[in-house]
gemmi code that builds the backbone of each chain (N, CA, C; Angstrom):
import gemmi

chains = {
    "A": [
        ("MET", (131.688, 125.211, 100.004), (130.417, 124.687, 99.753), (130.638, 123.406, 99.109)),
        ("ASN", (129.766, 122.328, 99.466), (130.020, 121.083, 99.002), (129.075, 120.687, 97.655)),
        ("ASP", (129.625, 120.309, 96.748), (128.637, 119.954, 95.713), (128.466, 118.573, 95.480)),
        ("LYS", (127.360, 117.968, 95.777), (126.806, 116.583, 95.725), (126.831, 115.967, 94.381)),
        ("LYS", (127.323, 114.742, 94.404), (127.298, 114.136, 93.172), (126.885, 112.579, 93.311)),
        ("ALA", (125.989, 112.272, 92.546), (125.216, 111.068, 93.049), (125.791, 110.069, 91.903)),
        ("ILE", (126.171, 108.915, 92.519), (126.605, 107.743, 91.471), (125.559, 106.686, 91.322)),
        ("PHE", (125.122, 106.619, 90.486), (123.633, 105.604, 90.180), (124.219, 104.121, 89.882)),
        ("SER", (125.651, 104.170, 89.332), (125.764, 102.882, 88.412), (125.937, 101.402, 89.570)),
        ("LYS", (126.302, 101.875, 90.615), (126.916, 100.761, 91.510), (125.691, 99.746, 91.956)),
        ("GLU", (124.502, 100.249, 92.213), (123.198, 99.312, 92.610), (122.235, 99.714, 91.696)),
        ("TYR", (121.284, 98.850, 91.034), (120.421, 98.987, 90.540), (119.258, 98.093, 90.693)),
        ("VAL", (118.313, 98.479, 91.532), (117.242, 97.512, 92.068), (116.050, 97.963, 91.320)),
        ("GLN", (115.615, 96.829, 90.486), (113.963, 96.946, 89.919), (113.278, 96.236, 90.695)),
        ("GLU", (112.529, 96.952, 91.647), (111.545, 96.181, 92.584), (110.414, 95.304, 91.902)),
        ("SER", (109.663, 96.132, 90.932), (108.545, 95.386, 90.417), (108.627, 95.605, 88.715)),
        ("LYS", (108.934, 94.643, 88.254), (109.253, 94.568, 86.747), (107.954, 94.350, 86.124)),
        ("THR", (107.656, 94.867, 84.789), (106.523, 94.280, 84.195), (107.081, 93.569, 83.307)),
        ("ALA", (106.430, 92.272, 83.310), (106.946, 91.192, 82.410), (105.924, 91.146, 81.232)),
        ("ILE", (106.232, 91.673, 80.135), (105.203, 91.770, 79.103), (104.768, 90.363, 78.626)),
        ("ASP", (105.828, 89.640, 78.585), (105.223, 88.108, 78.006), (104.297, 87.405, 79.137)),
        ("GLY", (104.822, 87.405, 80.186), (104.252, 86.634, 81.319), (103.145, 87.498, 81.866)),
        ("GLU", (102.578, 88.658, 81.454), (101.592, 89.134, 81.886), (100.045, 88.872, 81.322)),
        ("GLN", (99.149, 89.054, 82.368), (97.765, 88.560, 81.957), (97.514, 89.436, 80.790)),
        ("LYS", (96.943, 88.656, 79.867), (96.278, 89.373, 78.639), (94.958, 88.655, 78.700)),
        ("THR", (93.973, 89.531, 78.139), (92.756, 88.969, 77.878), (92.742, 88.501, 76.535)),
        ("GLN", (92.014, 87.503, 76.345), (91.942, 86.927, 74.725), (91.467, 87.945, 73.827)),
        ("GLU", (90.742, 88.918, 74.162), (90.054, 89.777, 73.176), (91.069, 90.845, 72.727)),
        ("SER", (91.968, 91.335, 73.479), (92.924, 92.362, 73.542), (94.108, 91.773, 72.571)),
        ("VAL", (94.331, 90.629, 72.724), (95.192, 90.051, 72.146), (95.029, 89.599, 70.824)),
        ("ASP", (94.173, 89.158, 70.493), (93.459, 88.634, 69.124), (93.441, 89.931, 68.294)),
        ("VAL", (92.845, 90.882, 68.782), (92.860, 92.350, 67.902), (94.204, 93.081, 67.621)),
        ("LYS", (94.998, 92.816, 68.280), (96.488, 93.627, 68.082), (97.535, 92.776, 68.512)),
        ("THR", (97.738, 91.819, 68.153), (98.794, 90.883, 68.602), (100.187, 91.396, 68.452)),
        ("ASP", (100.516, 92.277, 67.730), (101.733, 92.607, 67.682), (102.116, 94.263, 68.380)),
        ("SER", (100.760, 94.485, 68.933), (100.891, 95.702, 69.611), (101.082, 95.555, 71.250)),
        ("ALA", (101.351, 94.306, 71.588), (101.525, 93.855, 73.023), (102.420, 94.645, 73.982)),
        ("LYS", (103.539, 95.154, 73.271), (104.354, 96.057, 74.120), (104.025, 97.553, 74.185)),
        ("TYR", (103.040, 97.814, 73.533), (102.411, 99.020, 73.653), (101.227, 99.036, 74.701)),
        ("GLY", (100.276, 98.029, 74.562), (99.103, 98.108, 75.153), (98.788, 97.298, 76.398)),
        ("ILE", (99.825, 96.218, 76.621), (99.515, 95.235, 77.770), (100.039, 95.678, 78.819)),
        ("SER", (101.218, 96.079, 78.809), (102.134, 96.216, 80.178), (101.355, 97.477, 81.126)),
        ("LYS", (101.823, 97.424, 82.407), (101.129, 97.985, 83.449), (102.231, 99.072, 83.968)),
        ("PRO", (102.152, 100.091, 84.950), (102.939, 100.886, 85.317), (103.856, 99.906, 86.246)),
        ("SER", (105.060, 100.416, 86.431), (106.094, 99.745, 87.273), (106.925, 100.578, 88.021)),
        ("ARG", (107.182, 100.088, 89.326), (108.139, 100.964, 90.210), (109.704, 100.588, 89.931)),
        ("ILE", (110.505, 101.573, 89.885), (112.032, 101.409, 89.802), (112.705, 101.950, 90.842)),
        ("ILE", (113.242, 101.177, 91.701), (114.066, 101.971, 92.647), (115.423, 101.876, 92.474)),
        ("ILE", (116.082, 103.057, 92.642), (117.504, 103.207, 92.268), (118.465, 103.530, 93.245)),
        ("ARG", (119.769, 103.091, 93.905), (120.192, 103.193, 94.919), (121.582, 103.690, 94.593)),
        ("GLY", (122.250, 104.399, 95.092), (123.768, 104.754, 94.761), (124.431, 105.523, 95.705)),
        ("THR", (125.673, 105.459, 95.885), (126.508, 106.400, 96.924), (126.703, 107.725, 96.458)),
        ("VAL", (126.720, 108.685, 97.534), (127.162, 109.886, 97.262), (128.211, 110.591, 97.302)),
        ("SER", (129.161, 111.213, 96.522), (130.470, 111.727, 96.897), (130.299, 113.031, 96.739)),
        ("TYR", (131.141, 113.780, 97.576), (131.134, 115.083, 97.737), (132.575, 115.890, 97.086)),
        ("ASP", (132.254, 116.678, 96.181), (133.207, 117.293, 95.631), (133.233, 118.598, 96.433)),
        ("LYS", (134.577, 119.089, 97.014), (134.753, 120.379, 97.645), (135.013, 121.351, 96.465)),
        ("GLY", (134.292, 122.498, 96.802), (134.386, 123.599, 95.789), (134.460, 124.887, 96.247)),
    ],
    "B": [
        ("MET", (86.218, 105.589, 67.808), (87.591, 105.699, 67.517), (88.070, 107.090, 67.287)),
        ("ILE", (89.225, 107.421, 67.563), (89.686, 108.712, 67.466), (90.813, 108.745, 66.248)),
        ("LYS", (91.024, 110.132, 65.707), (91.831, 110.308, 64.710), (93.383, 110.504, 65.251)),
        ("VAL", (94.489, 110.022, 64.797), (95.598, 110.406, 65.243), (96.491, 110.702, 64.113)),
        ("ASN", (97.646, 111.353, 64.462), (98.847, 111.757, 63.668), (100.094, 111.176, 63.698)),
        ("LYS", (100.683, 110.740, 62.818), (101.845, 109.962, 63.439), (103.018, 110.791, 63.082)),
        ("ASP", (102.589, 112.062, 62.670), (103.801, 113.227, 62.280), (104.489, 113.628, 63.529)),
        ("LYS", (105.861, 113.518, 63.581), (106.501, 113.893, 65.044), (106.665, 115.539, 64.813)),
        ("LEU", (106.239, 116.219, 65.636), (106.705, 117.671, 65.727), (108.109, 117.964, 66.518)),
        ("GLU", (108.503, 118.883, 66.283), (109.886, 119.064, 66.697), (109.680, 119.326, 68.429)),
        ("TRP", (108.668, 119.908, 68.751), (108.385, 120.287, 70.289), (107.422, 119.218, 70.958)),
        ("VAL", (107.361, 119.217, 71.976), (106.290, 118.471, 72.708), (104.962, 119.233, 72.677)),
        ("SER", (104.245, 118.305, 72.205), (102.804, 118.911, 71.728), (101.605, 118.385, 72.435)),
        ("GLN", (100.493, 119.316, 72.750), (99.205, 118.767, 73.310), (98.956, 117.253, 72.598)),
        ("GLY", (98.533, 116.433, 73.135), (97.856, 115.071, 72.426), (98.988, 114.203, 72.162)),
        ("ASP", (100.327, 114.354, 72.263), (101.237, 113.635, 72.100), (101.145, 112.476, 72.855)),
        ("ILE", (101.287, 111.369, 72.285), (101.384, 110.024, 73.500), (102.862, 109.493, 73.022)),
        ("PHE", (103.260, 109.239, 74.397), (104.651, 108.672, 74.753), (104.378, 107.403, 75.285)),
        ("LYS", (105.514, 106.489, 75.196), (105.799, 105.229, 75.723), (106.901, 105.576, 76.902)),
        ("ASP", (106.810, 104.502, 77.813), (107.842, 104.467, 78.760), (108.206, 105.884, 79.571)),
        ("VAL", (107.255, 106.429, 80.173), (107.652, 107.641, 80.792), (107.692, 107.610, 82.302)),
        ("ASP", (108.899, 108.022, 83.015), (109.369, 108.024, 84.286), (108.643, 109.298, 84.867)),
        ("TYR", (107.932, 108.847, 85.994), (107.579, 109.592, 87.131), (108.494, 109.495, 88.379)),
        ("ILE", (109.210, 110.701, 88.580), (110.095, 110.746, 89.976), (109.168, 110.651, 91.087)),
        ("GLU", (109.070, 109.700, 92.203), (108.365, 109.673, 93.151), (109.040, 110.477, 94.396)),
        ("TYR", (110.128, 110.138, 94.418), (110.998, 110.724, 95.719), (112.600, 110.611, 95.244)),
        ("VAL", (113.398, 111.482, 95.815), (114.870, 111.302, 95.931), (115.158, 111.743, 97.330)),
        ("VAL", (115.867, 110.526, 98.030), (116.170, 110.780, 99.247), (117.693, 110.335, 99.525)),
        ("GLU", (118.482, 111.233, 100.417), (119.861, 110.756, 100.695), (120.091, 110.683, 102.399)),
        ("LYS", (120.570, 109.639, 102.660), (120.996, 109.448, 104.115), (122.204, 108.661, 104.056)),
        ("ASP", (123.207, 109.093, 104.877), (124.350, 108.684, 105.219), (125.262, 108.320, 103.896)),
        ("GLY", (125.366, 109.148, 103.001), (126.015, 108.961, 101.850), (125.334, 107.975, 100.753)),
        ("VAL", (124.199, 107.670, 101.041), (123.455, 106.741, 100.368), (122.370, 107.248, 99.780)),
        ("ILE", (122.305, 107.493, 98.287), (120.913, 108.158, 97.823), (119.854, 107.121, 97.004)),
        ("GLU", (118.780, 107.207, 97.262), (117.750, 106.401, 96.800), (116.815, 107.202, 95.954)),
        ("ALA", (116.298, 106.772, 94.990), (115.440, 107.595, 93.901), (114.339, 106.513, 93.498)),
        ("SER", (113.009, 106.722, 93.670), (112.075, 105.857, 93.249), (111.226, 106.537, 91.970)),
        ("LYS", (111.046, 105.865, 91.030), (110.330, 106.447, 89.599), (109.416, 105.058, 89.416)),
        ("ILE", (108.260, 105.906, 88.858), (107.174, 104.780, 88.271), (107.363, 104.975, 86.901)),
        ("ARG", (107.479, 104.021, 86.096), (107.481, 103.965, 84.791), (106.177, 103.764, 84.128)),
        ("PHE", (105.853, 104.554, 83.606), (104.285, 104.360, 82.915), (104.539, 103.868, 81.595)),
        ("PRO", (103.716, 102.863, 80.861), (103.878, 102.420, 79.720), (103.492, 103.551, 78.735)),
        ("LEU", (102.352, 104.073, 78.867), (101.693, 105.070, 77.992), (101.168, 106.388, 78.678)),
        ("ILE", (101.494, 107.449, 78.298), (101.028, 108.909, 78.448), (100.673, 109.969, 77.399)),
        ("ILE", (99.624, 110.661, 77.973), (99.218, 111.841, 76.942), (99.567, 113.097, 77.463)),
        ("VAL", (100.005, 113.812, 76.511), (100.307, 115.187, 76.953), (99.160, 116.144, 77.121)),
        ("LEU", (98.905, 116.617, 78.534), (97.392, 117.717, 78.399), (97.954, 119.209, 78.412)),
        ("SER", (99.151, 119.462, 78.738), (99.355, 121.049, 78.788), (98.917, 121.681, 77.396)),
        ("GLN", (98.591, 122.864, 77.436), (97.959, 123.601, 76.200), (99.229, 123.790, 75.100)),
        ("GLU", (98.600, 123.713, 74.140), (99.513, 123.532, 73.025), (100.346, 125.097, 72.846)),
        ("CYS", (99.422, 126.480, 73.058), (100.126, 127.320, 73.082), (101.478, 127.554, 73.820)),
        ("ASP", (101.092, 127.019, 75.073), (102.403, 127.238, 76.167), (103.456, 126.274, 75.687)),
        ("LEU", (103.192, 125.147, 75.225), (104.334, 124.340, 74.927), (104.956, 124.766, 73.531)),
        ("ARG", (104.364, 125.413, 72.593), (105.119, 126.108, 71.399), (105.857, 127.481, 71.978)),
        ("TYR", (105.101, 128.193, 72.660), (106.042, 129.241, 73.171), (107.341, 129.056, 74.101)),
        ("ASP", (107.097, 127.850, 74.761), (108.447, 127.468, 75.435), (109.437, 126.881, 74.736)),
        ("PHE", (108.815, 126.238, 73.448), (109.951, 125.624, 72.626), (110.664, 126.745, 71.673)),
        ("LYS", (109.655, 127.865, 71.571), (110.123, 128.991, 70.752), (111.241, 129.581, 71.532)),
        ("PHE", (111.266, 129.686, 72.926), (111.794, 130.533, 73.668), (113.129, 129.737, 74.009)),
        ("ARG", (113.070, 128.270, 73.998), (114.395, 127.480, 74.117), (115.167, 127.475, 73.031)),
        ("SER", (114.628, 127.669, 71.938), (115.203, 127.522, 70.616), (115.860, 128.778, 70.307)),
        ("ALA", (115.338, 129.907, 70.769), (115.737, 131.286, 70.400), (117.365, 131.472, 70.417)),
        ("LYS", (117.952, 131.821, 69.469), (119.299, 132.036, 69.328), (119.758, 133.504, 69.992)),
        ("SER", (118.914, 134.437, 69.941), (119.205, 135.668, 70.668), (118.704, 135.613, 72.066)),
        ("GLU", (119.374, 136.443, 72.835), (118.893, 136.426, 74.339), (117.686, 137.265, 74.401)),
        ("THR", (116.761, 137.060, 75.201), (115.338, 137.438, 75.314), (115.577, 138.436, 76.664)),
        ("LYS", (114.619, 139.129, 76.764), (114.622, 140.156, 77.904), (114.087, 139.485, 79.167)),
        ("THR", (113.262, 138.560, 79.126), (112.828, 137.814, 80.205), (112.626, 136.471, 79.763)),
        ("GLN", (112.179, 135.574, 80.596), (112.148, 134.011, 80.322), (110.450, 133.724, 80.775)),
        ("ASP", (109.818, 134.446, 80.343), (108.345, 134.809, 80.857), (107.741, 133.311, 80.125)),
        ("LYS", (108.002, 132.865, 79.091), (107.293, 131.752, 78.576), (108.004, 130.493, 78.589)),
        ("LEU", (108.834, 130.688, 79.790), (109.323, 129.152, 79.909), (108.482, 128.180, 81.005)),
        ("LEU", (108.407, 127.167, 80.547), (107.500, 126.084, 81.238), (108.591, 125.362, 82.443)),
        ("LEU", (108.181, 125.206, 83.438), (108.780, 124.298, 84.312), (108.718, 122.701, 83.981)),
        ("SER", (107.655, 122.414, 83.678), (107.107, 121.154, 83.455), (105.836, 121.033, 82.541)),
        ("VAL", (105.905, 119.781, 82.141), (104.550, 119.381, 81.238), (103.585, 118.673, 82.078)),
        ("LEU", (102.312, 118.747, 81.875), (101.167, 118.164, 82.527), (100.713, 116.946, 81.690)),
        ("VAL", (100.973, 115.802, 82.217), (100.599, 114.469, 81.436), (99.481, 113.571, 82.203)),
        ("ALA", (99.258, 112.528, 81.429), (98.278, 111.617, 82.220), (98.170, 110.329, 81.626)),
        ("PRO", (98.376, 109.213, 82.648), (98.402, 107.975, 82.014), (97.315, 107.184, 81.293)),
        ("LEU", (97.850, 106.344, 80.318), (96.785, 105.598, 79.673), (96.847, 104.143, 80.260)),
        ("TYR", (95.759, 103.825, 80.602), (95.712, 102.076, 80.887), (94.968, 101.648, 79.905)),
        ("ASN", (95.506, 100.070, 79.833), (94.981, 99.164, 78.971), (93.357, 99.154, 79.607)),
        ("VAL", (92.366, 99.085, 78.810), (90.930, 99.302, 79.269), (90.740, 98.012, 79.841)),
        ("GLU", (91.295, 96.781, 79.588), (90.698, 95.162, 80.109), (91.498, 95.467, 81.480)),
        ("HIS", (92.491, 96.177, 81.645), (93.106, 96.092, 83.163), (92.031, 96.855, 83.818)),
        ("VAL", (91.603, 98.164, 83.261), (90.691, 99.094, 84.278), (89.336, 98.074, 84.597)),
        ("TYR", (88.908, 97.439, 83.492), (87.674, 96.585, 84.022), (87.784, 95.834, 85.086)),
        ("ALA", (89.087, 95.294, 85.164), (89.663, 94.065, 85.893), (90.022, 95.044, 87.539)),
        ("GLY", (90.019, 96.377, 87.371), (90.932, 97.015, 88.370), (92.159, 96.827, 88.664)),
        ("GLU", (92.803, 96.213, 87.848), (94.212, 95.702, 88.064), (95.434, 96.691, 87.295)),
        ("GLN", (95.118, 97.921, 86.917), (96.088, 98.519, 85.958), (97.072, 99.034, 86.889)),
        ("LEU", (97.093, 98.902, 88.151), (98.218, 99.303, 89.373), (98.574, 98.214, 89.809)),
        ("SER", (98.300, 96.914, 89.630), (98.590, 95.873, 90.227), (100.339, 95.808, 90.777)),
        ("GLU", (100.809, 96.259, 89.621), (102.448, 96.130, 89.780), (102.817, 97.363, 90.787)),
        ("LEU", (101.954, 98.127, 91.143), (102.401, 98.847, 92.173), (101.763, 98.541, 93.514)),
        ("ASN", (101.060, 97.358, 93.562), (100.387, 96.718, 94.761), (99.058, 97.868, 95.208)),
        ("ILE", (98.853, 98.289, 94.056), (97.322, 99.079, 94.379), (96.101, 98.732, 93.673)),
        ("ILE", (95.041, 98.479, 94.449), (93.878, 97.732, 93.872), (92.996, 98.595, 93.576)),
        ("MET", (92.356, 98.813, 92.446), (91.464, 99.806, 91.655), (90.023, 99.194, 91.916)),
        ("GLU", (89.103, 100.014, 91.837), (87.688, 99.210, 91.972), (87.357, 98.898, 90.468)),
        ("PRO", (86.867, 97.609, 90.315), (86.625, 96.897, 88.891), (85.280, 97.708, 88.354)),
        ("ILE", (85.446, 97.550, 87.007), (84.268, 98.352, 86.475), (83.745, 96.967, 85.637)),
        ("ASN", (82.328, 96.840, 85.821), (81.631, 95.735, 85.051), (81.596, 96.180, 83.454)),
        ("ARG", (82.227, 95.551, 82.500), (82.122, 95.989, 81.199), (80.830, 95.606, 80.611)),
        ("ASN", (80.023, 94.981, 81.006), (78.779, 94.413, 80.330), (77.493, 94.791, 81.050)),
        ("LYS", (77.827, 96.025, 81.936), (76.661, 96.654, 82.596), (76.980, 98.172, 82.366)),
        ("THR", (75.870, 98.928, 82.953), (76.068, 100.209, 82.953), (77.272, 100.808, 82.926)),
        ("PRO", (78.053, 100.564, 84.375), (79.500, 101.192, 84.650), (80.287, 101.031, 83.304)),
        ("GLY", (80.316, 99.979, 82.750), (81.279, 99.559, 81.683), (80.844, 100.539, 80.320)),
        ("GLU", (79.425, 100.584, 80.038), (79.005, 101.159, 78.993), (79.213, 102.731, 79.153)),
        ("ASP", (78.899, 103.182, 80.152), (79.312, 104.626, 80.581), (80.875, 104.995, 80.297)),
        ("LEU", (81.741, 104.035, 80.823), (83.143, 104.326, 80.772), (83.432, 104.477, 79.184)),
        ("ARG", (82.670, 103.499, 78.369), (83.281, 103.587, 76.892), (82.451, 104.934, 76.137)),
        ("LYS", (81.091, 105.272, 76.796), (80.771, 106.597, 76.061), (81.213, 107.892, 76.958)),
        ("ASN", (82.232, 107.759, 77.525), (82.889, 108.775, 78.205), (81.732, 109.679, 79.051)),
        ("LEU", (81.129, 108.841, 79.821), (79.969, 109.574, 80.662), (80.872, 109.479, 82.259)),
        ("ARG", (81.846, 108.820, 82.384), (82.436, 108.869, 83.880), (83.473, 110.019, 83.730)),
        ("PRO", (83.479, 111.159, 84.697), (84.103, 112.355, 84.423), (85.797, 112.010, 84.846)),
        ("ARG", (85.835, 110.900, 85.495), (87.404, 110.544, 85.999), (88.236, 110.127, 84.570)),
        ("TYR", (87.482, 109.290, 83.689), (88.146, 108.492, 82.714), (87.793, 109.051, 81.104)),
        ("HIS", (88.832, 108.897, 80.332), (88.568, 109.079, 78.953), (88.924, 108.013, 78.357)),
        ("TYR", (87.814, 107.521, 77.397), (88.051, 106.119, 76.793), (88.337, 106.158, 75.258)),
        ("LEU", (89.390, 105.686, 74.892), (90.000, 105.820, 73.462), (90.211, 104.689, 72.815)),
        ("GLU", (89.755, 104.824, 71.559), (89.971, 103.668, 70.461), (90.835, 104.020, 69.606)),
        ("PHE", (91.816, 103.262, 69.080), (92.897, 103.879, 68.054), (92.686, 103.095, 66.815)),
        ("PRO", (93.101, 103.784, 65.805), (92.948, 103.032, 64.311), (93.946, 101.901, 64.575)),
        ("ALA", (93.796, 100.748, 63.438), (94.320, 99.803, 63.364), (95.758, 99.872, 63.150)),
        ("ASP", (96.237, 100.873, 62.641), (97.940, 101.057, 62.207), (98.429, 101.647, 63.373)),
        ("ILE", (97.814, 101.865, 64.621), (98.421, 102.545, 65.804), (98.541, 101.272, 66.858)),
        ("PRO", (99.607, 101.022, 67.142), (99.881, 99.991, 67.942), (99.400, 100.027, 69.360)),
        ("ILE", (98.172, 100.533, 69.819), (97.600, 100.657, 71.057), (96.469, 100.078, 71.121)),
        ("VAL", (96.171, 99.342, 72.305), (94.709, 98.666, 72.263), (94.085, 99.703, 72.990)),
        ("SER", (92.687, 99.536, 72.822), (91.646, 100.527, 73.515), (91.954, 100.573, 75.059)),
        ("SER", (92.158, 102.197, 75.271), (92.872, 102.545, 76.393), (91.938, 103.483, 77.307)),
        ("VAL", (92.269, 103.953, 78.233), (91.707, 104.699, 79.181), (92.650, 105.812, 79.775)),
        ("ILE", (92.316, 106.925, 79.380), (93.136, 108.116, 80.174), (92.468, 108.237, 81.627)),
        ("ASP", (93.349, 108.356, 82.406), (92.671, 108.438, 84.125), (93.155, 109.893, 84.475)),
        ("PHE", (92.188, 110.843, 84.405), (92.684, 112.390, 84.894), (93.036, 112.414, 86.151)),
        ("LYS", (92.456, 111.452, 87.064), (93.063, 111.601, 88.601), (94.412, 111.316, 88.493)),
        ("HIS", (94.904, 110.444, 87.661), (96.432, 110.284, 87.802), (97.318, 111.189, 87.039)),
        ("TYR", (97.133, 112.509, 86.827), (97.770, 113.522, 86.246), (98.974, 113.376, 86.876)),
        ("PHE", (100.312, 113.742, 86.066), (101.392, 114.187, 87.023), (102.151, 115.192, 85.849)),
        ("SER", (103.532, 115.598, 86.369), (104.136, 116.444, 85.557), (105.344, 116.194, 85.393)),
        ("VAL", (105.982, 116.371, 84.184), (107.126, 115.959, 83.709), (108.030, 116.993, 83.285)),
        ("ASN", (109.379, 116.814, 83.576), (110.292, 117.937, 83.209), (110.295, 118.153, 81.539)),
        ("VAL", (110.230, 119.314, 80.922), (110.214, 119.367, 79.822), (111.263, 119.004, 78.867)),
        ("ASP", (112.346, 119.179, 79.105), (113.665, 119.005, 78.586), (113.855, 117.338, 78.328)),
        ("TYR", (113.126, 116.718, 79.504), (113.362, 115.113, 79.615), (112.485, 114.662, 78.659)),
        ("LEU", (111.206, 115.277, 78.504), (109.987, 114.639, 77.550), (110.429, 114.892, 76.188)),
        ("ARG", (111.269, 116.284, 75.932), (111.599, 116.437, 74.661), (112.530, 115.501, 73.996)),
        ("GLU", (113.517, 115.188, 74.803), (114.818, 114.149, 74.505), (113.877, 112.903, 74.572)),
        ("LEU", (112.950, 112.622, 74.998), (112.311, 111.033, 74.963), (111.451, 111.096, 73.828)),
        ("LYS", (111.115, 112.261, 73.154), (110.369, 112.148, 72.049), (110.888, 111.584, 70.919)),
        ("LYS", (112.129, 111.412, 70.687), (113.010, 110.983, 69.737), (112.894, 109.441, 69.357)),
        ("GLU", (112.706, 108.772, 70.505), (112.490, 107.449, 70.491), (111.430, 106.958, 70.856)),
        ("ASN", (110.669, 107.633, 71.914), (109.447, 106.965, 72.376), (108.113, 107.874, 72.054)),
        ("PHE", (108.161, 108.539, 71.038), (106.810, 109.268, 70.551), (106.040, 108.001, 69.872)),
        ("VAL", (104.807, 107.864, 70.185), (103.835, 106.785, 69.516), (103.084, 107.450, 68.635)),
        ("CYS", (102.341, 108.464, 68.663), (101.525, 109.454, 68.037), (100.951, 110.701, 68.469)),
        ("LYS", (100.236, 111.202, 67.718), (99.866, 112.280, 68.574), (98.078, 112.376, 68.133)),
        ("VAL", (97.278, 112.698, 69.064), (95.883, 112.593, 69.093), (95.580, 114.077, 68.169)),
        ("SER", (94.618, 113.982, 67.120), (94.235, 115.054, 66.264), (93.686, 116.072, 66.877)),
        ("GLU", (93.690, 117.430, 66.375), (93.099, 118.706, 67.290), (91.783, 118.376, 67.815)),
        ("LEU", (90.645, 117.962, 66.916), (89.344, 118.112, 67.605), (89.393, 116.903, 68.917)),
        ("TYR", (89.712, 115.925, 68.678), (89.979, 115.050, 69.805), (90.707, 115.391, 70.888)),
        ("ARG", (91.813, 115.875, 70.972), (92.540, 116.388, 71.950), (91.947, 117.646, 72.522)),
        ("GLU", (91.032, 118.321, 71.698), (90.436, 119.229, 72.522), (88.983, 118.742, 73.289)),
        ("ASP", (88.748, 117.778, 72.777), (87.648, 116.987, 73.907), (88.159, 116.640, 75.114)),
        ("ILE", (89.319, 115.965, 74.852), (90.432, 115.537, 76.232), (90.552, 116.374, 76.739)),
        ("SER", (90.917, 117.578, 76.281), (91.438, 118.709, 77.135), (90.189, 119.305, 78.043)),
        ("HIS", (89.183, 119.457, 77.146), (87.917, 120.040, 77.904), (87.325, 119.154, 79.013)),
        ("ARG", (87.331, 117.595, 78.740), (86.826, 117.063, 79.786), (88.091, 116.979, 81.064)),
        ("PHE", (89.166, 117.366, 80.476), (90.104, 117.152, 82.135), (89.818, 118.581, 82.731)),
        ("ALA", (89.529, 119.656, 81.956), (89.337, 120.724, 82.580), (87.917, 120.544, 83.577)),
        ("SER", (87.184, 120.022, 82.999), (85.831, 120.007, 83.969), (86.200, 119.122, 85.102)),
        ("PHE", (87.085, 117.971, 84.816), (87.115, 116.953, 86.057), (87.702, 117.681, 86.979)),
        ("LEU", (88.942, 118.688, 86.776), (89.539, 119.623, 87.815), (88.675, 120.317, 88.421)),
        ("SER", (87.817, 120.911, 87.875), (86.971, 122.140, 88.403), (85.721, 121.474, 89.035)),
        ("ARG", (85.481, 120.222, 89.153), (84.209, 119.570, 89.700), (84.133, 120.184, 91.272)),
        ("ILE", (83.050, 120.175, 91.814), (82.646, 120.802, 93.085), (82.340, 119.643, 93.998)),
        ("GLY", (82.948, 119.183, 94.894), (82.456, 118.159, 95.832), (81.520, 118.660, 96.846)),
        ("LEU", (80.199, 118.580, 96.713), (79.258, 118.951, 97.631), (79.075, 118.024, 98.860)),
        ("PRO", (78.667, 118.597, 100.099), (78.584, 117.680, 101.281), (77.354, 117.219, 101.299)),
        ("GLU", (77.111, 116.119, 101.585), (75.555, 115.540, 101.665), (75.046, 115.652, 103.011)),
        ("LEU", (73.728, 116.503, 103.139), (73.204, 116.886, 104.447), (72.290, 116.023, 104.869)),
        ("ALA", (72.502, 115.018, 105.075), (71.671, 113.836, 105.366), (70.508, 114.151, 106.648)),
        ("ASP", (71.370, 115.083, 107.560), (70.634, 115.074, 108.963), (69.425, 116.347, 108.781)),
        ("GLN", (69.768, 117.111, 107.757), (68.645, 118.187, 107.518), (67.587, 117.628, 106.953)),
        ("PRO", (66.408, 118.435, 107.594), (65.095, 118.111, 107.055), (64.768, 118.721, 105.532)),
        ("VAL", (64.078, 117.987, 104.914), (63.935, 118.509, 103.373), (62.526, 119.245, 103.374)),
        ("ALA", (62.825, 120.605, 102.731), (61.845, 121.466, 102.605), (60.694, 120.590, 101.940)),
        ("GLU", (59.338, 120.960, 102.125), (58.066, 120.434, 101.271), (58.370, 120.950, 99.986)),
        ("LYS", (57.806, 120.102, 98.992), (57.760, 120.748, 97.542), (56.371, 121.581, 97.522)),
        ("PRO", (56.361, 122.337, 96.663), (55.148, 123.174, 96.303), (54.188, 122.195, 96.003)),
        ("GLY", (53.014, 122.226, 96.704), (51.804, 121.505, 96.403), (51.686, 120.194, 97.050)),
        ("GLN", (52.934, 119.655, 97.730), (52.972, 118.434, 98.228), (51.935, 118.462, 99.671)),
        ("ASN", (51.111, 117.519, 99.725), (50.228, 117.348, 100.899), (50.751, 116.776, 102.086)),
        ("LYS", (50.400, 117.024, 103.174), (50.828, 116.101, 104.398), (50.207, 115.162, 104.597)),
    ],
}
model = gemmi.Model(1)
for chain_id, residues in chains.items():
    chain = gemmi.Chain(chain_id)
    for i, (resn, *xyz) in enumerate(residues, 1):
        res = gemmi.Residue()
        res.name, res.seqid = resn, gemmi.SeqId(i, " ")
        for name, pos in zip(("N", "CA", "C"), xyz):
            atom = gemmi.Atom()
            atom.name, atom.element = name, gemmi.Element(name[0])
            atom.pos, atom.b_iso = gemmi.Position(*pos), 0.0
            res.add_atom(atom)
        chain.add_residue(res)
    model.add_chain(chain)
structure = gemmi.Structure()
structure.add_model(model)
structure.setup_entities()
């Protein structure tokens, strides 16, 4: 029986990365909690990870 | 505004808010190459019932063997929090190339959102010492997360916990949202006359 092991370290693709600093911010939300941008401003983003699979014979 | 607690319990608890939680969309393997896609949510809230979470933790922490694994949870139910400013603009999922319907903040739709009159959404305003801007829980976007993953994540990514009364309100509204019944519109059927209605 083959035991599959994934190696993720070779390639790491981040398709859409949320840029906290470059993101659209409304004046209101920024003024109210300027130091909270990292919690409140960013949006969900997708991350794609690709790697090769090695097979361990067991 | 809601009341929150910053004390971190040892277990994943109902009403916990975490930052940077990953949702696995898929994992596929073809010709020796494996690809995984995940969505990273900046903020999520735990919706699973507190008693279930406590018993799961109790079971996992038990030093002696138990007869069954009856109380073990497979996953924790959570829902994302979106910045309300993004929700007004319909841009909360723009990084995923998903366009949402804008909500006019200055008219009835925006007021209804802030008064929690829209079943899909739950509006939250946090105290000044909590670093979260006014946000909206989107019940339609609920998903599940592995229990061990979330517990490990709690060490670094726990933000705060919604206090009991407010979390019960969220839980109640979420249950109502899930149990809503969509009725078909019978537009072609003749409507019966109302009592006393003259022809």
